[in-house]
C-alpha positions in Angstrom: -31.2 86.7 -87.6 -29.1 86.7 -84.5 -30.8 85.7 -81.2 -30.6 87.8 -78.1 -28.4 85.2 -76.5 -26.0 85.2 -79.4 -25.8 88.9 -79.4 -25.0 89.0 -75.7 -22.2 86.5 -76.1 -20.8 88.4 -79.1 -20.8 91.6 -77.0 -19.0 89.8 -74.1 -16.3 88.5 -76.4 -15.8 91.9 -78.0 -15.7 93.6 -74.6 -13.2 91.1 -73.3 -10.9 91.2 -76.2 -11.0 95.0 -76.4 -9.6 95.2 -72.9 -6.5 93.1 -73.7 -3.5 95.0 -75.0 -1.4 93.6 -77.8 0.9 90.9 -76.5 -1.0 90.5 -73.2 -2.3 87.0 -72.3 -5.8 86.7 -70.8 -6.0 85.6 -67.1 -7.5 82.2 -68.0 -6.5 79.1 -66.1 -7.0 77.0 -69.3 -3.9 78.8 -70.7 -1.7 77.7 -67.7 0.5 74.7 -67.4 -1.1 71.3 -68.1 -1.9 69.2 -65.1 -0.6 65.6 -64.9 -2.0 62.7 -62.9 1.6 61.8 -61.8 2.3 65.4 -60.7 0.3 67.9 -58.7 -3.2 67.3 -60.0 -4.1 65.6 -56.7 -1.7 67.1 -54.2 -1.5 65.0 -51.0 -0.6 66.9 -47.8 0.3 64.5 -44.9 -1.1 65.5 -41.5 1.6 66.7 -39.1 0.4 65.2 -35.9 -0.2 61.5 -34.9 -3.9 62.2 -34.2 -4.4 63.8 -37.6 -2.5 61.0 -39.3 -4.6 58.3 -37.6 -7.8 59.9 -38.8 -6.4 60.2 -42.3 -5.2 56.6 -42.1 -8.7 55.4 -41.1 -10.5 57.3 -43.8 -8.1 56.2 -46.6 -8.3 52.5 -45.6 -12.1 52.7 -45.8 -11.9 54.3 -49.3 -9.5 51.5 -50.5 -11.9 48.9 -49.2 -14.9 50.6 -50.9 -13.0 51.0 -54.1 -12.1 47.3 -54.1 -15.6 46.2 -53.3 -14.5 45.0 -49.8 -16.6 47.4 -47.7 -18.0 46.1 -45.5 -15.2 43.6 -45.2 -16.5 40.1 -46.2 -16.6 37.4 -43.6 -13.3 35.4 -43.4 -14.7 32.0 -44.1 -12.6 28.9 -43.4 -9.7 28.5 -45.8 -9.9 24.8 -45.9 -6.3 24.6 -47.0 -4.9 21.5 -48.8 -1.1 21.0 -48.8 0.0 18.1 -50.9 2.5 16.7 -53.4 5.6 17.4 -51.4 8.9 17.5 -53.3 12.1 17.0 -51.4 15.3 19.0 -52.0 18.6 18.9 -50.2 17.8 21.8 -47.8 14.2 22.6 -48.4 10.8 21.2 -49.4 8.2 22.4 -51.9 4.4 21.6 -51.5 1.5 22.4 -53.7 -1.2 24.4 -51.9 -4.8 25.4 -52.6 -7.3 27.1 -50.3 -10.7 28.9 -50.5 -10.5 32.7 -50.3 -14.3 32.7 -50.8 -16.3 29.5 -50.6 -15.8 27.7 -53.9 -13.1 30.2 -55.1 -9.6 28.7 -54.9 -6.2 30.3 -54.5 -3.3 28.2 -55.7 0.4 28.3 -55.1 3.6 26.7 -53.8 4.9 26.5 -50.3 8.7 26.4 -49.8 10.0 25.4 -46.3 13.5 25.0 -45.0 14.7 21.7 -43.6 16.4 21.1 -40.3 15.4 24.5 -38.8 13.7 24.8 -35.4 11.5 27.5 -33.8 9.0 29.8 -35.4 10.4 31.2 -38.7 9.9 34.4 -40.7 7.3 34.1 -43.4 7.6 35.7 -46.9 4.7 36.2 -49.2 5.8 36.2 -52.9 3.3 37.7 -55.3 4.8 37.0 -58.7 3.5 39.9 -60.8 2.7 39.7 -64.5 5.5 37.3 -65.3 3.8 34.4 -63.4 5.5 32.0 -61.1 6.4 29.8 -64.1 8.3 32.7 -65.8 11.0 31.4 -68.1 13.5 33.7 -69.8 14.5 30.9 -72.2 17.9 29.5 -73.0 18.8 32.4 -75.3 17.4 35.1 -72.9 19.2 33.9 -69.8 22.5 33.7 -71.7 22.1 37.3 -72.8 21.3 38.4 -69.3 24.5 36.7 -68.0 26.6 38.5 -70.6 25.0 41.8 -69.5 25.7 40.9 -65.8 22.0 40.9 -64.9 22.3 37.2 -63.8 25.1 34.9 -62.8 23.8 31.4 -63.1 21.9 29.9 -66.0 19.9 27.3 -64.0 18.4 29.6 -61.4 18.4 32.8 -63.4 16.2 31.3 -66.1 13.3 30.7 -63.7 13.6 33.8 -61.4 10.3 33.5 -59.4 10.9 29.9 -58.4 14.6 30.5 -57.8 13.8 33.4 -55.5 11.5 31.2 -53.3 14.2 28.5 -53.1 16.8 31.1 -52.0 14.5 32.4 -49.3 13.8 28.9 -48.0 17.5 28.2 -47.9 17.9 31.3 -45.8 15.4 30.1 -43.3 12.1 31.5 -44.4 8.8 29.8 -44.9 7.9 31.2 -48.4 4.5 31.1 -50.2 4.2 32.1 -53.8 0.6 32.3 -54.9 -0.9 32.5 -58.4 -2.3 35.7 -59.7 -5.8 35.2 -61.2 -5.5 33.5 -64.6 -1.9 32.2 -64.1 -0.6 28.7 -63.6 -3.1 26.7 -61.5 -5.5 29.6 -61.0 -8.0 28.7 -63.9 -11.5 29.5 -62.5 -11.3 33.0 -64.0 -9.4 32.7 -67.3 -6.4 34.9 -68.1 -8.2 36.2 -71.2 -11.0 37.6 -69.0 -8.8 38.8 -66.1 -6.0 40.4 -68.2 -7.1 40.8 -71.8 -10.8 41.6 -71.6 -11.8 43.7 -74.6 -15.4 42.8 -75.6 -18.5 42.5 -73.5 -20.2 39.2 -73.2 -24.0 39.5 -73.4 -24.7 36.3 -71.7 -22.8 37.6 -68.6 -24.3 41.1 -68.6 -27.9 40.6 -67.4 -29.7 41.5 -64.1 -29.7 37.9 -63.1 -26.4 36.6 -64.4 -23.2 38.7 -64.7 -19.5 38.5 -64.8 -16.5 40.8 -64.3 -16.6 44.1 -66.3 -20.4 43.8 -66.8 -22.7 46.6 -65.8 -24.0 44.9 -62.7 -20.4 44.1 -61.6 -19.3 47.7 -62.1 -22.3 49.0 -60.1 -21.2 46.8 -57.2 -17.5 47.5 -57.5 -16.8 43.9 -58.2 -13.4 43.8 -60.0 -10.4 41.7 -60.7 -8.4 44.1 -58.6 -10.8 43.6 -55.7 -10.7 39.8 -55.9 -6.9 39.8 -56.2 -6.7 42.1 -53.1 -8.9 39.7 -51.2 -6.9 36.7 -52.4 -3.8 38.5 -51.1 -5.4 39.2 -47.7 -6.4 35.5 -47.4 -2.9 34.5 -48.5 -1.5 36.4 -45.6 -4.0 34.7 -43.4 -2.9 31.3 -44.7 0.8 32.1 -44.2 0.4 33.6 -40.7 -1.8 30.6 -39.7 1.0 28.0 -40.3 2.2 26.8 -36.9 5.9 27.1 -38.0 5.5 30.8 -39.0 6.1 33.8 -36.7 3.2 36.0 -37.7 5.1 39.1 -36.4 7.8 38.7 -39.0 6.1 38.7 -42.3 7.7 39.9 -45.5 6.4 40.6 -49.0 8.9 40.1 -51.8 7.5 40.6 -55.2 5.2 42.8 -57.3 1.6 43.8 -57.4 -0.3 46.9 -56.1 -3.0 44.6 -54.7 -0.4 43.3 -52.2 0.3 46.9 -51.1 -3.5 47.4 -50.7 -3.8 44.1 -48.7 -0.9 45.2 -46.5 -2.4 48.6 -46.0 -5.7 47.2 -44.7 -4.0 44.4 -42.7 -2.8 47.0 -40.2 -1.4 45.7 -37.0 -2.1 42.1 -37.9 1.2 42.2 -39.7 3.9 43.8 -37.6 6.7 43.9 -40.2 6.7 43.9 -44.0 9.3 44.2 -46.8 8.0 45.3 -50.2 9.6 45.6 -53.6 7.4 48.1 -55.5 9.0 47.6 -58.9 8.4 51.4 -59.5 4.7 50.8 -60.0 2.3 53.8 -60.1 -1.5 53.7 -60.7 -1.2 56.9 -62.7 0.6 55.0 -65.5 -2.3 52.7 -66.2 -4.1 53.3 -69.5 -7.5 51.7 -68.9 -10.0 51.1 -66.1 -10.1 47.6 -67.3 -6.5 47.0 -66.3 -6.2 44.2 -63.8 -4.4 46.6 -61.4 -6.9 49.5 -61.7 -8.0 50.9 -58.3 -10.7 53.7 -58.5 -9.5 56.8 -56.8 -6.0 55.6 -56.1 -4.3 58.5 -57.9 -6.5 61.0 -56.1 -5.6 59.6 -52.7 -1.8 59.8 -53.4 -1.1 56.7 -55.6 1.0 53.8 -54.4 3.1 55.8 -51.9 -0.1 56.7 -50.1 -1.0 53.0 -49.8 2.4 52.2 -48.5 2.1 55.1 -46.0 -0.9 53.3 -44.4 1.6 50.8 -42.9 2.7 53.4 -40.3 3.7 52.9 -37.6 4.4 49.2 -38.3 7.9 48.3 -39.5 8.3 48.7 -43.2 11.2 48.0 -45.6 10.8 49.3 -49.2 13.0 48.5 -52.1 13.4 50.1 -55.5 12.3 53.6 -54.5 14.0 56.8 -53.3 13.6 59.1 -50.4 12.2 61.7 -52.8 9.7 59.4 -54.4 8.4 58.2 -51.0 8.3 61.6 -49.3 4.7 60.9 -48.4 5.6 57.7 -46.6 8.4 59.3 -44.6 6.1 62.1 -43.6 3.5 59.6 -42.5 6.0 57.7 -40.3 7.2 60.9 -38.9 3.7 62.0 -38.0 3.0 58.6 -36.4 6.1 59.0 -34.2 7.9 55.9 -35.6 10.2 57.2 -38.4 12.8 54.6 -37.2 10.5 51.8 -38.3 10.8 52.9 -42.0 13.7 51.7 -44.2 14.0 52.7 -47.8 16.5 50.9 -49.9 17.1 52.6 -53.3 18.7 49.5 -54.9 16.5 47.3 -57.1 16.8 43.7 -58.3 20.4 43.1 -57.1 20.3 40.9 -54.0 16.7 41.9 -53.1 15.9 38.5 -51.5 19.0 38.4 -49.4 18.5 42.0 -48.2 14.9 41.3 -47.3 15.8 38.2 -45.3 18.7 40.0 -43.5 16.2 42.7 -42.5 13.5 40.3 -41.3 16.0 38.3 -39.2 16.9 41.5 -37.4 13.3 42.5 -36.7 11.9 41.8 -33.2 8.2 41.9 -32.3 6.9 45.3 -31.2 6.7 45.7 -27.5 
């Protein structure tokens, strides 16, 4: 026997289909074009006035901090930096560094400084991305790259991250390359947990004792992305706090969306920044467990929206196009400082040299 509800639905279906002529398509949004995260699913309209933009900027910064578990912002406890193990080169030095971004949690890295240079110098923060600062293309790999024209020299090209820092130091920049969680000397949170987590750990998923990706951590928005963003903020603090560094001429040369997030929330504390995005987009991530996952990032405009938060401070972006960064251009126009934005469409070739050239031309804001 058919229920009254089933009979009603059947009547509705018959009535609906009977009103559609042969060949006619129902006016049903489910039959329209598919929506894509990287397209118009979350359209982002940039405010047209400076007042509207500043309100949008403030709201979005707060959302980023909430999404990374950094709202309210944690206290900036003493870094207690240790600089040791100096290695001398002809025209620069390399020191090992570690400091505490949180009490008891250490950030590690290498500090490259030029020799025989006076005055306060530009500083460059070098996040290494997923290749790690010890990235090695291998003997066969680098020779293939030389044949393709991707590299010129076997010695420096084989270790691109370290070679980049050495080049920046030779050009007169104090350069700090810090380890992403789970790489090189950063071993407190293993690489297996930070980058390859695939199975819950019952012993770290209780109300009293939990780790990353556990229920208690998710409820508190505690994530690898949040910790890495905080490490990046404190790395900027470390670099800007060095007496030989001009904190108004700070560049970022490398990869990592958490660096863009850190730059976005740093605001006027960093007057100038140069960023190589590597074409990264949050919409391309396949899992919320990805180390770069940021809740809500796509909805708020993806990586370009984070970069736009730098307005009106000076910003140089590499590896993007005017079209791909339309949101950023519009934000700078709304802030009244479009001349502070530089978009360089070239990628990889001479990135370090172009960043340093730009930084040396930058003067502190009046």
